[in-house]
Biopython code that builds the backbone (N, CA, C, O; Angstrom):
import numpy as np
from Bio.PDB.StructureBuilder import StructureBuilder

atoms = [
    (1, "MET", "N", (49.949, -11.325, -1.790)),
    (1, "MET", "CA", (48.772, -12.291, -1.052)),
    (1, "MET", "C", (47.985, -11.534, -0.264)),
    (1, "MET", "O", (48.307, -10.642, 0.520)),
    (2, "GLN", "N", (46.538, -12.126, -0.640)),
    (2, "GLN", "CA", (45.275, -11.073, -0.985)),
    (2, "GLN", "C", (44.608, -11.797, 0.542)),
    (2, "GLN", "O", (44.473, -13.008, 0.717)),
    (3, "HIS", "N", (44.203, -10.566, 1.681)),
    (3, "HIS", "CA", (43.829, -10.943, 2.465)),
    (3, "HIS", "C", (42.332, -10.443, 3.279)),
    (3, "HIS", "O", (42.029, -10.533, 4.468)),
    (4, "ILE", "N", (41.312, -9.705, 1.722)),
    (4, "ILE", "CA", (40.243, -9.382, 1.692)),
    (4, "ILE", "C", (39.768, -11.022, 1.394)),
    (4, "ILE", "O", (40.417, -11.652, 0.558)),
    (5, "THR", "N", (38.941, -11.500, 1.906)),
    (5, "THR", "CA", (37.964, -12.324, 0.913)),
    (5, "THR", "C", (36.333, -12.482, 0.762)),
    (5, "THR", "O", (35.614, -13.437, 0.468)),
    (6, "ALA", "N", (36.080, -11.110, 1.097)),
    (6, "ALA", "CA", (34.963, -11.543, 0.932)),
    (6, "ALA", "C", (34.145, -9.668, 1.017)),
    (6, "ALA", "O", (34.751, -8.779, 1.615)),
    (7, "VAL", "N", (32.799, -9.399, 0.339)),
    (7, "VAL", "CA", (32.088, -7.899, 0.867)),
    (7, "VAL", "C", (31.219, -8.396, 2.600)),
    (7, "VAL", "O", (30.548, -9.427, 2.532)),
    (8, "ARG", "N", (31.256, -7.840, 3.689)),
    (8, "ARG", "CA", (29.908, -8.685, 4.692)),
    (8, "ARG", "C", (28.954, -8.205, 4.727)),
    (8, "ARG", "O", (27.930, -8.857, 4.933)),
    (9, "THR", "N", (28.949, -6.782, 4.522)),
    (9, "THR", "CA", (28.321, -6.123, 5.364)),
    (9, "THR", "C", (28.463, -4.318, 4.800)),
    (9, "THR", "O", (29.401, -3.530, 4.917)),
    (10, "VAL", "N", (27.233, -4.173, 4.240)),
    (10, "VAL", "CA", (27.505, -2.489, 4.542)),
    (10, "VAL", "C", (26.669, -1.390, 5.038)),
    (10, "VAL", "O", (25.520, -1.792, 4.858)),
    (11, "ALA", "N", (26.618, -0.238, 5.556)),
    (11, "ALA", "CA", (25.870, 0.440, 6.075)),
    (11, "ALA", "C", (25.385, 1.178, 5.280)),
    (11, "ALA", "O", (25.751, 1.512, 4.153)),
    (12, "ILE", "N", (24.043, 1.597, 6.228)),
    (12, "ILE", "CA", (23.160, 2.269, 5.264)),
    (12, "ILE", "C", (22.583, 3.533, 6.160)),
    (12, "ILE", "O", (22.048, 3.095, 7.178)),
    (13, "PRO", "N", (22.552, 4.516, 6.103)),
    (13, "PRO", "CA", (22.281, 5.827, 7.756)),
    (13, "PRO", "C", (20.811, 5.745, 7.352)),
    (13, "PRO", "O", (20.189, 5.522, 6.314)),
    (14, "VAL", "N", (20.565, 5.988, 8.462)),
    (14, "VAL", "CA", (18.792, 5.244, 8.953)),
    (14, "VAL", "C", (18.249, 6.533, 10.126)),
    (14, "VAL", "O", (18.970, 6.742, 11.102)),
    (15, "ALA", "N", (17.016, 7.308, 9.953)),
    (15, "ALA", "CA", (16.935, 8.327, 10.473)),
    (15, "ALA", "C", (16.283, 7.524, 11.558)),
    (15, "ALA", "O", (16.641, 7.956, 12.653)),
    (16, "ASP", "N", (15.442, 6.496, 11.654)),
    (16, "ASP", "CA", (14.918, 5.705, 12.159)),
    (16, "ASP", "C", (14.663, 4.258, 12.087)),
    (16, "ASP", "O", (13.721, 3.867, 11.398)),
    (17, "GLN", "N", (15.392, 3.431, 12.718)),
    (17, "GLN", "CA", (15.603, 2.263, 12.516)),
    (17, "GLN", "C", (14.345, 1.530, 12.421)),
    (17, "GLN", "O", (14.174, 0.861, 11.402)),
    (18, "ASP", "N", (13.421, 1.546, 13.332)),
    (18, "ASP", "CA", (12.020, 0.937, 13.432)),
    (18, "ASP", "C", (11.935, 0.918, 12.537)),
    (18, "ASP", "O", (12.428, -0.106, 12.063)),
    (19, "ARG", "N", (11.300, 1.905, 11.465)),
    (19, "ARG", "CA", (10.864, 2.771, 10.381)),
    (19, "ARG", "C", (11.680, 1.651, 9.467)),
    (19, "ARG", "O", (11.388, 0.664, 8.792)),
    (20, "ALA", "N", (12.993, 2.457, 9.878)),
    (20, "ALA", "CA", (13.923, 1.715, 8.052)),
    (20, "ALA", "C", (14.136, 0.053, 8.417)),
    (20, "ALA", "O", (15.200, -0.360, 7.955)),
    (21, "LEU", "N", (13.367, -0.954, 9.129)),
    (21, "LEU", "CA", (13.730, -2.567, 9.940)),
    (21, "LEU", "C", (11.898, -2.787, 9.031)),
    (21, "LEU", "O", (11.733, -3.764, 8.300)),
    (22, "GLU", "N", (11.177, -2.147, 9.168)),
    (22, "GLU", "CA", (9.782, -1.796, 8.563)),
    (22, "GLU", "C", (9.706, -2.028, 7.212)),
    (22, "GLU", "O", (9.087, -2.999, 6.778)),
    (23, "PHE", "N", (10.408, -1.045, 6.320)),
    (23, "PHE", "CA", (10.860, -0.889, 5.133)),
    (23, "PHE", "C", (11.613, -1.631, 4.189)),
    (23, "PHE", "O", (11.354, -1.699, 2.987)),
    (24, "TYR", "N", (12.863, -2.364, 4.963)),
    (24, "TYR", "CA", (13.451, -3.588, 4.447)),
    (24, "TYR", "C", (12.858, -4.997, 4.392)),
    (24, "TYR", "O", (12.667, -5.732, 3.422)),
    (25, "GLU", "N", (12.529, -5.241, 6.184)),
    (25, "GLU", "CA", (11.672, -6.024, 5.403)),
    (25, "GLU", "C", (10.100, -6.277, 5.076)),
    (25, "GLU", "O", (9.757, -7.410, 4.740)),
    (26, "ARG", "N", (9.326, -5.434, 5.154)),
    (26, "ARG", "CA", (8.012, -5.638, 4.265)),
    (26, "ARG", "C", (7.764, -5.032, 2.324)),
    (26, "ARG", "O", (6.714, -5.036, 1.680)),
    (27, "LYS", "N", (9.294, -4.541, 1.831)),
    (27, "LYS", "CA", (8.685, -3.887, 0.895)),
    (27, "LYS", "C", (10.373, -5.021, -0.225)),
    (27, "LYS", "O", (10.525, -5.501, -1.349)),
    (28, "LEU", "N", (11.155, -4.897, 1.016)),
    (28, "LEU", "CA", (12.159, -5.817, 0.078)),
    (28, "LEU", "C", (12.898, -7.202, 0.143)),
    (28, "LEU", "O", (13.994, -7.608, -0.244)),
    (29, "GLY", "N", (11.670, -7.830, 0.896)),
    (29, "GLY", "CA", (12.243, -9.097, 1.755)),
    (29, "GLY", "C", (13.388, -9.279, 2.433)),
    (29, "GLY", "O", (13.805, -10.422, 2.242)),
    (30, "PHE", "N", (14.055, -8.665, 3.121)),
    (30, "PHE", "CA", (15.145, -8.713, 4.128)),
    (30, "PHE", "C", (14.664, -9.423, 5.221)),
    (30, "PHE", "O", (13.439, -9.393, 5.346)),
    (31, "GLU", "N", (15.162, -9.923, 5.875)),
    (31, "GLU", "CA", (15.220, -10.623, 7.017)),
    (31, "GLU", "C", (16.075, -10.212, 8.471)),
    (31, "GLU", "O", (17.291, -10.341, 8.334)),
    (32, "LYS", "N", (15.741, -9.854, 9.504)),
    (32, "LYS", "CA", (16.395, -9.302, 10.208)),
    (32, "LYS", "C", (17.513, -10.625, 10.891)),
    (32, "LYS", "O", (17.341, -11.769, 11.313)),
    (33, "LEU", "N", (18.898, -9.543, 10.671)),
    (33, "LEU", "CA", (19.771, -10.559, 10.957)),
    (33, "LEU", "C", (20.794, -10.523, 12.526)),
    (33, "LEU", "O", (21.407, -11.341, 13.211)),
    (34, "MET", "N", (20.430, -8.631, 12.546)),
    (34, "MET", "CA", (21.178, -8.713, 14.638)),
    (34, "MET", "C", (20.289, -7.866, 15.055)),
    (34, "MET", "O", (19.694, -7.259, 14.165)),
    (35, "ASP", "N", (19.999, -7.623, 16.181)),
    (35, "ASP", "CA", (19.584, -6.319, 16.894)),
    (35, "ASP", "C", (19.853, -5.952, 18.710)),
    (35, "ASP", "O", (19.300, -5.989, 19.810)),
    (36, "ALA", "N", (21.106, -5.601, 18.021)),
    (36, "ALA", "CA", (21.775, -5.314, 19.665)),
    (36, "ALA", "C", (22.212, -3.778, 19.711)),
    (36, "ALA", "O", (22.537, -3.034, 18.786)),
    (37, "PRO", "N", (22.100, -3.502, 21.319)),
    (37, "PRO", "CA", (22.439, -1.942, 21.672)),
    (37, "PRO", "C", (23.405, -1.706, 21.581)),
    (37, "PRO", "O", (24.320, -2.380, 22.055)),
    (38, "LEU", "N", (23.557, -0.513, 20.844)),
    (38, "LEU", "CA", (24.879, 0.200, 20.415)),
    (38, "LEU", "C", (25.230, 2.119, 20.621)),
    (38, "LEU", "O", (25.251, 2.995, 19.756)),
    (39, "PRO", "N", (25.498, 2.222, 22.358)),
    (39, "PRO", "CA", (24.707, 3.176, 23.135)),
    (39, "PRO", "C", (26.015, 4.753, 22.398)),
    (39, "PRO", "O", (26.081, 5.979, 22.481)),
    (40, "GLN", "N", (26.746, 3.675, 21.782)),
    (40, "GLN", "CA", (27.820, 4.581, 21.732)),
    (40, "GLN", "C", (27.530, 5.169, 20.206)),
    (40, "GLN", "O", (27.967, 6.317, 20.124)),
    (41, "LEU", "N", (27.012, 4.779, 19.168)),
    (41, "LEU", "CA", (26.753, 5.194, 18.504)),
    (41, "LEU", "C", (25.014, 5.967, 18.118)),
    (41, "LEU", "O", (24.573, 6.265, 17.008)),
    (42, "GLY", "N", (24.364, 6.110, 19.430)),
    (42, "GLY", "CA", (23.259, 6.639, 19.491)),
    (42, "GLY", "C", (22.066, 6.127, 18.935)),
    (42, "GLY", "O", (21.358, 6.819, 18.203)),
    (43, "GLY", "N", (21.697, 4.536, 19.341)),
    (43, "GLY", "CA", (21.103, 3.884, 18.238)),
    (43, "GLY", "C", (21.662, 1.949, 18.842)),
    (43, "GLY", "O", (22.366, 1.568, 19.778)),
    (44, "ARG", "N", (21.023, 1.312, 17.909)),
    (44, "ARG", "CA", (21.531, -0.331, 17.831)),
    (44, "ARG", "C", (22.518, -0.756, 16.875)),
    (44, "ARG", "O", (22.912, 0.117, 16.102)),
    (45, "TRP", "N", (23.009, -1.931, 16.761)),
    (45, "TRP", "CA", (23.493, -2.194, 15.803)),
    (45, "TRP", "C", (22.176, -2.986, 14.871)),
    (45, "TRP", "O", (21.884, -4.162, 15.087)),
    (46, "LEU", "N", (21.791, -2.530, 14.308)),
    (46, "LEU", "CA", (20.426, -3.305, 13.234)),
    (46, "LEU", "C", (21.149, -4.347, 12.376)),
    (46, "LEU", "O", (22.216, -4.656, 12.906)),
    (47, "VAL", "N", (20.971, -4.848, 11.483)),
    (47, "VAL", "CA", (21.685, -6.215, 10.646)),
    (47, "VAL", "C", (20.670, -6.635, 9.560)),
    (47, "VAL", "O", (20.192, -7.731, 9.850)),
    (48, "VAL", "N", (20.328, -6.285, 8.755)),
    (48, "VAL", "CA", (19.145, -7.323, 7.911)),
    (48, "VAL", "C", (20.128, -7.695, 6.899)),
    (48, "VAL", "O", (21.215, -7.140, 6.743)),
    (49, "GLY", "N", (19.377, -9.294, 5.794)),
    (49, "GLY", "CA", (20.334, -9.254, 4.791)),
    (49, "GLY", "C", (18.775, -10.679, 4.382)),
    (49, "GLY", "O", (17.946, -11.405, 4.932)),
    (50, "LEU", "N", (19.274, -10.280, 3.131)),
    (50, "LEU", "CA", (18.373, -11.885, 2.472)),
    (50, "LEU", "C", (18.491, -12.928, 2.888)),
    (50, "LEU", "O", (19.491, -13.534, 3.274)),
    (51, "PRO", "N", (17.354, -13.227, 2.825)),
    (51, "PRO", "CA", (17.671, -15.441, 3.487)),
    (51, "PRO", "C", (18.824, -15.241, 2.317)),
    (51, "PRO", "O", (18.879, -14.613, 1.260)),
    (52, "GLY", "N", (19.838, -16.222, 3.162)),
    (52, "GLY", "CA", (20.601, -17.480, 3.331)),
    (52, "GLY", "C", (21.740, -16.450, 2.361)),
    (52, "GLY", "O", (22.723, -16.995, 1.858)),
    (53, "GLY", "N", (21.511, -15.030, 2.175)),
    (53, "GLY", "CA", (22.529, -14.212, 1.135)),
    (53, "GLY", "C", (23.969, -14.387, 2.082)),
    (53, "GLY", "O", (24.098, -14.868, 3.207)),
    (54, "PRO", "N", (25.197, -13.670, 0.960)),
    (54, "PRO", "CA", (26.538, -13.692, 1.778)),
    (54, "PRO", "C", (26.694, -12.431, 3.054)),
    (54, "PRO", "O", (27.218, -12.370, 4.166)),
    (55, "THR", "N", (25.997, -11.612, 2.262)),
    (55, "THR", "CA", (26.405, -9.822, 2.363)),
    (55, "THR", "C", (24.885, -9.567, 3.007)),
    (55, "THR", "O", (23.802, -10.132, 2.851)),
    (56, "SER", "N", (25.338, -8.447, 3.799)),
    (56, "SER", "CA", (24.001, -7.902, 4.990)),
    (56, "SER", "C", (23.807, -6.362, 5.069)),
    (56, "SER", "O", (24.774, -6.074, 5.774)),
    (57, "VAL", "N", (23.216, -5.254, 4.815)),
    (57, "VAL", "CA", (23.406, -3.842, 5.339)),
    (57, "VAL", "C", (23.251, -4.147, 6.917)),
    (57, "VAL", "O", (22.794, -5.121, 7.517)),
    (58, "ALA", "N", (23.738, -3.087, 7.294)),
    (58, "ALA", "CA", (23.499, -2.538, 8.730)),
    (58, "ALA", "C", (22.996, -0.901, 8.341)),
    (58, "ALA", "O", (23.299, -0.087, 7.469)),
    (59, "LEU", "N", (21.992, -0.934, 9.597)),
    (59, "LEU", "CA", (21.018, 0.375, 9.386)),
    (59, "LEU", "C", (20.945, 0.852, 10.423)),
    (59, "LEU", "O", (20.268, 0.638, 11.428)),
    (60, "LEU", "N", (22.125, 1.934, 9.982)),
    (60, "LEU", "CA", (22.435, 2.542, 11.269)),
    (60, "LEU", "C", (22.159, 3.981, 11.405)),
    (60, "LEU", "O", (22.498, 4.652, 10.431)),
    (61, "GLN", "N", (21.596, 4.638, 12.436)),
    (61, "GLN", "CA", (21.380, 5.549, 12.796)),
    (61, "GLN", "C", (22.067, 6.704, 12.756)),
    (61, "GLN", "O", (23.167, 6.875, 13.283)),
    (62, "SER", "N", (21.203, 7.831, 11.897)),
    (62, "SER", "CA", (22.295, 8.218, 11.020)),
    (62, "SER", "C", (21.557, 9.569, 11.250)),
    (62, "SER", "O", (20.346, 9.429, 11.419)),
    (63, "ALA", "N", (22.083, 11.014, 11.299)),
    (63, "ALA", "CA", (20.785, 12.151, 11.061)),
    (63, "ALA", "C", (21.388, 12.839, 9.391)),
    (63, "ALA", "O", (20.963, 13.810, 8.764)),
    (64, "ALA", "N", (22.487, 11.897, 9.070)),
    (64, "ALA", "CA", (22.990, 12.461, 8.063)),
    (64, "ALA", "C", (22.419, 11.330, 6.543)),
    (64, "ALA", "O", (23.288, 10.544, 6.167)),
    (65, "VAL", "N", (20.739, 11.279, 5.583)),
    (65, "VAL", "CA", (20.189, 10.824, 5.679)),
    (65, "VAL", "C", (20.359, 10.923, 4.284)),
    (65, "VAL", "O", (21.307, 11.574, 3.844)),
    (66, "GLY", "N", (19.421, 10.261, 3.402)),
    (66, "GLY", "CA", (19.589, 10.273, 1.747)),
    (66, "GLY", "C", (20.195, 10.888, 1.703)),
    (66, "GLY", "O", (20.317, 12.045, 2.105)),
    (67, "VAL", "N", (21.025, 9.871, 0.904)),
    (67, "VAL", "CA", (22.513, 9.475, 0.128)),
    (67, "VAL", "C", (22.441, 8.748, -0.865)),
    (67, "VAL", "O", (21.482, 7.976, -0.853)),
    (68, "ASP", "N", (23.220, 8.697, -1.883)),
    (68, "ASP", "CA", (23.473, 7.616, -2.690)),
    (68, "ASP", "C", (24.117, 6.742, -2.110)),
    (68, "ASP", "O", (25.266, 7.148, -1.936)),
    (69, "THR", "N", (23.932, 5.529, -1.636)),
    (69, "THR", "CA", (23.904, 4.178, -0.941)),
    (69, "THR", "C", (25.302, 3.737, -2.233)),
    (69, "THR", "O", (26.198, 2.935, -1.971)),
    (70, "GLY", "N", (25.191, 4.371, -3.383)),
    (70, "GLY", "CA", (25.638, 3.295, -4.257)),
    (70, "GLY", "C", (25.913, 1.560, -4.563)),
    (70, "GLY", "O", (26.280, 0.844, -5.494)),
    (71, "ILE", "N", (25.505, 1.435, -3.226)),
    (71, "ILE", "CA", (24.921, -0.124, -3.675)),
    (71, "ILE", "C", (24.008, -1.142, -4.956)),
    (71, "ILE", "O", (22.855, -0.827, -5.249)),
    (72, "ARG", "N", (24.390, -1.808, -5.323)),
    (72, "ARG", "CA", (23.641, -2.563, -6.376)),
    (72, "ARG", "C", (23.036, -3.680, -5.552)),
    (72, "ARG", "O", (23.345, -4.286, -4.525)),
    (73, "LEU", "N", (22.145, -3.697, -6.339)),
    (73, "LEU", "CA", (21.249, -5.010, -5.232)),
    (73, "LEU", "C", (21.054, -6.178, -7.135)),
    (73, "LEU", "O", (20.929, -5.753, -8.284)),
    (74, "GLY", "N", (21.110, -7.415, -6.689)),
    (74, "GLY", "CA", (20.643, -7.816, -8.394)),
    (74, "GLY", "C", (18.986, -8.350, -7.929)),
    (74, "GLY", "O", (18.381, -8.166, -6.873)),
    (75, "THR", "N", (18.490, -9.215, -9.439)),
    (75, "THR", "CA", (17.481, -9.469, -9.263)),
    (75, "THR", "C", (17.367, -10.370, -10.961)),
    (75, "THR", "O", (18.112, -10.243, -11.932)),
    (76, "THR", "N", (16.000, -11.364, -10.768)),
    (76, "THR", "CA", (16.265, -12.399, -11.624)),
    (76, "THR", "C", (15.100, -11.235, -13.248)),
    (76, "THR", "O", (14.813, -11.395, -14.434)),
    (77, "ASP", "N", (14.928, -10.466, -12.436)),
    (77, "ASP", "CA", (13.386, -9.804, -13.736)),
    (77, "ASP", "C", (13.351, -8.824, -12.568)),
    (77, "ASP", "O", (12.853, -8.756, -11.445)),
    (78, "ALA", "N", (14.384, -7.853, -13.651)),
    (78, "ALA", "CA", (14.035, -5.860, -13.353)),
    (78, "ALA", "C", (12.337, -5.837, -13.355)),
    (78, "ALA", "O", (11.623, -5.608, -12.378)),
    (79, "ALA", "N", (11.926, -6.123, -14.660)),
    (79, "ALA", "CA", (10.599, -5.247, -14.918)),
    (79, "ALA", "C", (9.645, -5.771, -13.800)),
    (79, "ALA", "O", (9.056, -5.057, -12.988)),
    (80, "ALA", "N", (9.596, -6.857, -13.869)),
    (80, "ALA", "CA", (9.213, -7.218, -12.604)),
    (80, "ALA", "C", (9.046, -6.876, -11.050)),
    (80, "ALA", "O", (7.965, -6.824, -10.463)),
    (81, "ALA", "N", (10.597, -6.601, -10.356)),
    (81, "ALA", "CA", (10.843, -6.095, -9.348)),
    (81, "ALA", "C", (10.428, -4.844, -9.847)),
    (81, "ALA", "O", (9.255, -4.606, -9.559)),
    (82, "HIS", "N", (11.102, -3.797, -10.624)),
    (82, "HIS", "CA", (10.325, -2.778, -10.533)),
    (82, "HIS", "C", (8.568, -2.663, -10.396)),
    (82, "HIS", "O", (8.189, -2.302, -9.281)),
    (83, "ALA", "N", (7.777, -2.862, -11.145)),
    (83, "ALA", "CA", (6.107, -3.476, -10.645)),
    (83, "ALA", "C", (6.095, -3.479, -9.269)),
    (83, "ALA", "O", (5.652, -2.477, -8.708)),
    (84, "ALA", "N", (6.378, -4.137, -8.805)),
    (84, "ALA", "CA", (6.189, -5.122, -7.728)),
    (84, "ALA", "C", (6.793, -3.789, -6.485)),
    (84, "ALA", "O", (5.896, -3.379, -5.749)),
    (85, "LEU", "N", (8.100, -3.205, -6.282)),
    (85, "LEU", "CA", (8.410, -2.072, -6.236)),
    (85, "LEU", "C", (6.945, -0.771, -5.979)),
    (85, "LEU", "O", (6.373, -0.301, -4.996)),
    (86, "THR", "N", (6.849, -0.629, -7.307)),
    (86, "THR", "CA", (5.950, 0.663, -7.627)),
    (86, "THR", "C", (4.912, 0.671, -6.900)),
    (86, "THR", "O", (4.390, 1.589, -6.269)),
    (87, "GLY", "N", (4.516, -0.868, -7.070)),
    (87, "GLY", "CA", (3.368, -1.070, -6.807)),
    (87, "GLY", "C", (2.818, -1.044, -5.019)),
    (87, "GLY", "O", (1.684, -1.201, -4.568)),
    (88, "GLN", "N", (4.090, -0.790, -4.318)),
    (88, "GLN", "CA", (4.320, -1.004, -3.070)),
    (88, "GLN", "C", (4.360, 0.238, -2.690)),
    (88, "GLN", "O", (4.651, 0.308, -1.496)),
    (89, "GLY", "N", (4.177, 1.365, -3.236)),
    (89, "GLY", "CA", (4.315, 2.786, -3.195)),
    (89, "GLY", "C", (6.012, 3.058, -3.306)),
    (89, "GLY", "O", (6.509, 4.172, -3.472)),
    (90, "VAL", "N", (6.573, 2.115, -3.209)),
    (90, "VAL", "CA", (8.037, 2.945, -3.615)),
    (90, "VAL", "C", (8.439, 3.872, -4.445)),
    (90, "VAL", "O", (7.855, 3.617, -5.498)),
    (91, "GLU", "N", (9.143, 4.870, -4.603)),
    (91, "GLU", "CA", (9.781, 5.550, -5.113)),
    (91, "GLU", "C", (10.491, 4.996, -6.042)),
    (91, "GLU", "O", (11.588, 4.752, -5.539)),
    (92, "THR", "N", (10.453, 4.487, -7.695)),
    (92, "THR", "CA", (11.356, 4.473, -8.363)),
    (92, "THR", "C", (11.853, 5.084, -9.668)),
    (92, "THR", "O", (10.846, 5.100, -10.375)),
    (93, "SER", "N", (12.574, 5.448, -10.166)),
    (93, "SER", "CA", (12.962, 5.518, -11.125)),
    (93, "SER", "C", (12.665, 5.194, -12.456)),
    (93, "SER", "O", (12.073, 4.121, -12.570)),
    (94, "GLU", "N", (12.832, 5.625, -13.202)),
    (94, "GLU", "CA", (12.391, 4.783, -14.780)),
    (94, "GLU", "C", (13.160, 3.468, -15.027)),
    (94, "GLU", "O", (14.362, 3.478, -14.764)),
    (95, "LEU", "N", (12.515, 2.165, -15.575)),
    (95, "LEU", "CA", (13.279, 1.275, -15.795)),
    (95, "LEU", "C", (14.236, 1.054, -17.065)),
    (95, "LEU", "O", (14.005, 0.498, -18.139)),
    (96, "ILE", "N", (15.355, 1.662, -16.588)),
    (96, "ILE", "CA", (15.849, 1.240, -18.321)),
    (96, "ILE", "C", (16.848, 0.085, -18.665)),
    (96, "ILE", "O", (17.545, -0.663, -17.979)),
    (97, "SER", "N", (16.631, 0.249, -20.023)),
    (97, "SER", "CA", (17.286, -1.220, -20.622)),
    (97, "SER", "C", (18.284, -0.570, -21.886)),
    (97, "SER", "O", (17.752, -0.412, -22.985)),
    (98, "TRP", "N", (19.461, -0.269, -21.738)),
    (98, "TRP", "CA", (20.253, -0.132, -22.928)),
    (98, "TRP", "C", (20.560, -1.370, -23.595)),
    (98, "TRP", "O", (20.176, -2.467, -23.190)),
    (99, "PRO", "N", (21.434, -1.131, -24.883)),
    (99, "PRO", "CA", (22.338, -2.453, -25.940)),
    (99, "PRO", "C", (23.475, -2.441, -24.556)),
    (99, "PRO", "O", (24.144, -1.541, -24.049)),
    (100, "GLY", "N", (23.339, -3.671, -24.302)),
    (100, "GLY", "CA", (24.529, -4.368, -23.928)),
    (100, "GLY", "C", (24.707, -4.223, -22.337)),
    (100, "GLY", "O", (25.660, -4.733, -21.747)),
    (101, "VAL", "N", (23.677, -3.463, -21.683)),
    (101, "VAL", "CA", (23.535, -3.904, -20.079)),
    (101, "VAL", "C", (22.359, -4.119, -19.529)),
    (101, "VAL", "O", (21.247, -3.800, -19.950)),
    (102, "PRO", "N", (22.604, -4.576, -18.742)),
    (102, "PRO", "CA", (21.058, -5.291, -17.608)),
    (102, "PRO", "C", (20.218, -4.508, -17.848)),
    (102, "PRO", "O", (20.611, -3.663, -18.653)),
    (103, "PRO", "N", (18.861, -4.336, -17.409)),
    (103, "PRO", "CA", (17.829, -4.044, -17.464)),
    (103, "PRO", "C", (18.082, -3.234, -16.007)),
    (103, "PRO", "O", (18.766, -3.911, -15.239)),
    (104, "MET", "N", (17.697, -2.001, -15.498)),
    (104, "MET", "CA", (18.086, -1.894, -14.090)),
    (104, "MET", "C", (17.344, -0.398, -13.255)),
    (104, "MET", "O", (17.566, 0.765, -13.589)),
    (105, "PHE", "N", (16.906, -0.620, -12.703)),
    (105, "PHE", "CA", (16.331, 1.170, -12.089)),
    (105, "PHE", "C", (16.769, 1.457, -10.642)),
    (105, "PHE", "O", (17.435, 0.636, -10.013)),
    (106, "THR", "N", (16.510, 2.252, -10.295)),
    (106, "THR", "CA", (17.263, 2.812, -8.857)),
    (106, "THR", "C", (15.450, 2.785, -7.992)),
    (106, "THR", "O", (14.317, 2.705, -8.465)),
    (107, "PHE", "N", (15.919, 2.882, -6.743)),
    (107, "PHE", "CA", (14.525, 3.378, -5.548)),
    (107, "PHE", "C", (15.139, 3.286, -4.805)),
    (107, "PHE", "O", (16.094, 2.515, -4.716)),
    (108, "VAL", "N", (14.550, 4.479, -3.635)),
    (108, "VAL", "CA", (14.754, 5.328, -2.103)),
    (108, "VAL", "C", (13.922, 4.593, -1.075)),
    (108, "VAL", "O", (12.867, 3.965, -1.161)),
    (109, "ASP", "N", (14.750, 4.878, -0.064)),
    (109, "ASP", "CA", (14.122, 3.831, 1.045)),
    (109, "ASP", "C", (13.060, 5.119, 1.955)),
    (109, "ASP", "O", (12.468, 6.132, 1.582)),
    (110, "GLN", "N", (13.192, 4.563, 3.015)),
    (110, "GLN", "CA", (12.095, 5.578, 3.958)),
    (110, "GLN", "C", (13.193, 6.195, 3.890)),
    (110, "GLN", "O", (13.112, 6.739, 4.991)),
    (111, "ASP", "N", (14.007, 6.493, 3.545)),
    (111, "ASP", "CA", (14.837, 8.226, 4.185)),
    (111, "ASP", "C", (15.574, 8.271, 2.865)),
    (111, "ASP", "O", (16.708, 7.795, 2.909)),
    (112, "GLY", "N", (15.214, 8.689, 1.837)),
    (112, "GLY", "CA", (15.272, 8.989, 0.519)),
    (112, "GLY", "C", (16.870, 8.261, 0.092)),
    (112, "GLY", "O", (17.401, 8.400, -1.010)),
    (113, "ASN", "N", (17.469, 7.453, 1.287)),
    (113, "ASN", "CA", (19.175, 7.039, 0.572)),
    (113, "ASN", "C", (18.312, 6.105, -0.845)),
    (113, "ASN", "O", (17.261, 5.464, -0.839)),
    (114, "ARG", "N", (19.385, 6.416, -2.044)),
    (114, "ARG", "CA", (18.912, 5.841, -3.365)),
    (114, "ARG", "C", (19.885, 4.244, -3.666)),
    (114, "ARG", "O", (21.095, 4.027, -3.611)),
    (115, "LEU", "N", (19.146, 3.680, -3.868)),
    (115, "LEU", "CA", (19.917, 2.254, -4.073)),
    (115, "LEU", "C", (19.595, 1.757, -5.808)),
    (115, "LEU", "O", (18.818, 2.398, -6.516)),
    (116, "TYR", "N", (20.370, 0.481, -6.312)),
    (116, "TYR", "CA", (20.452, 0.298, -7.503)),
    (116, "TYR", "C", (20.128, -1.365, -7.364)),
    (116, "TYR", "O", (20.631, -2.247, -6.668)),
    (117, "LEU", "N", (19.204, -1.354, -8.217)),
    (117, "LEU", "CA", (18.534, -2.954, -8.847)),
    (117, "LEU", "C", (18.787, -3.447, -10.476)),
    (117, "LEU", "O", (18.070, -3.216, -11.449)),
    (118, "ALA", "N", (19.706, -3.994, -10.426)),
    (118, "ALA", "CA", (20.418, -4.465, -11.808)),
    (118, "ALA", "C", (19.810, -5.884, -11.891)),
    (118, "ALA", "O", (19.952, -6.764, -11.043)),
    (119, "GLN", "N", (18.978, -5.987, -13.262)),
    (119, "GLN", "CA", (18.765, -7.918, -13.748)),
    (119, "GLN", "C", (20.052, -8.435, -13.599)),
    (119, "GLN", "O", (21.037, -7.828, -14.020)),
    (120, "GLU", "N", (20.132, -9.767, -12.898)),
    (120, "GLU", "CA", (21.898, -10.538, -12.784)),
    (120, "GLU", "C", (21.968, -11.265, -14.466)),
    (120, "GLU", "O", (22.971, -11.880, -14.831)),
]
sb = StructureBuilder()
sb.init_structure("model")
sb.init_model(0)
sb.init_chain("A")
sb.init_seg("    ")
for serial, (resi, resn, name, xyz) in enumerate(atoms, 1):
    if name == "N":
        sb.init_residue(resn, " ", resi, " ")
    sb.init_atom(name, np.array(xyz, "f"), 0.0, 1.0, " ", f" {name:<3s}", serial, name[0])
structure = sb.get_structure()
């Protein structure tokens, strides 16, 4: 019997939730889905996601930032996404394209957290 049916939310540690929200909305095109006080964690429960997407990202207040999140995001055109993010001043790696592997690159958010973007 399988009880797990989906991955709903992943968390990324951020030093400043307002700055993180601005990055994820303006640079990546995410939208704010929830913003509720969460004094137990020293901030708020701040969740963003892609419009209509099934998975969301919680931007959690934390002193431990600058991690490799392991989060893989998808795109229909890795080269165009790479050019767009680089053009917005987002720190990106080189766009790689190995035989048999989709084009991809990494980028870092406002706190140095590493994410991956691969062509679907």
